[in-house]
N, C-alpha and C positions, 0 to 999 in steps of 0.2 A: 703569695703564700709559697713557702718552700716546703718541699717534701722531705721529711726527715726519715731516713732509713736507719733501722737499727743495725748495729754491727753484726755481721755473720761470722760465726766461727769458721775458720779456714776460708777466708775471703778469697784467697788465691785460687781456690777451686771454682768459685763463682766467676772470677775474672778470666779463667782459662778459656771460656767460650769466646771471649772477645779477642784473644790473642791469635794472630795469624803469623806464622813464620814465613819468611821469604827464602829460607834455606831448604833445599830439597834433600832428602836423605839419599845416601849413596845406594846404587842398585845392589841387590843381593849377589853375593859371589856364586858362581855356578858350582854345582856339586861335583866332587871328584868321583872317579869310578869306585874307589874304596868306600866312600860314603853311601853311594847308591847301593852297592852290594850289602853294606852293613844294614841299611834300612830294610832291604828286601829280606835278609835273613832274620831280622827281628820280627818282621811281619809274619813270615812263615812259621817262626817259633811260636808266636802267639796263637796263630790259627791252629797249629798242630796241638798245642796244649788244650785249646777249646774242644777240638775234635776228639782228642784222647779222653778228656773228661766225660764227653758224651758217650763214647764207646764203653767206657768202664762204668759210667753211672746209670745208664738206661737199664741194663740187666738187673741192677740192684734195686731199681724202683718198680720193676714189674711184679705183679701179684701172681703167686704161683696158682696154677689151675687146681680145681677141686680134684680130690682123688678119684681115679677111675673105678669102674665096677669091679675089676679084677682085684684091685687093692682093697676095696671094701669087703669083698667076699673072703679074702685071705685074713683080714682082721676079724671078721665074724667067725671064721673057721678056727682061728687060734684061740678064741675064747672058750 
């Protein structure tokens, strides 16, 4: 009895698990000093933007305190 398998769309994806290459990829090139500095500056810029948004955003999100007694008495006096 033969097992009949139905065709799978994109059969090459199913066969990819079976494929093993004997070619090793080349090792990654070492980063130059300029690339390291560039990545550090990009990271610092992103961190500075997040900190800046917190510094500017937190005061905007705080609820103002209730008016003090002196302010309430002035409002009552003005009426």
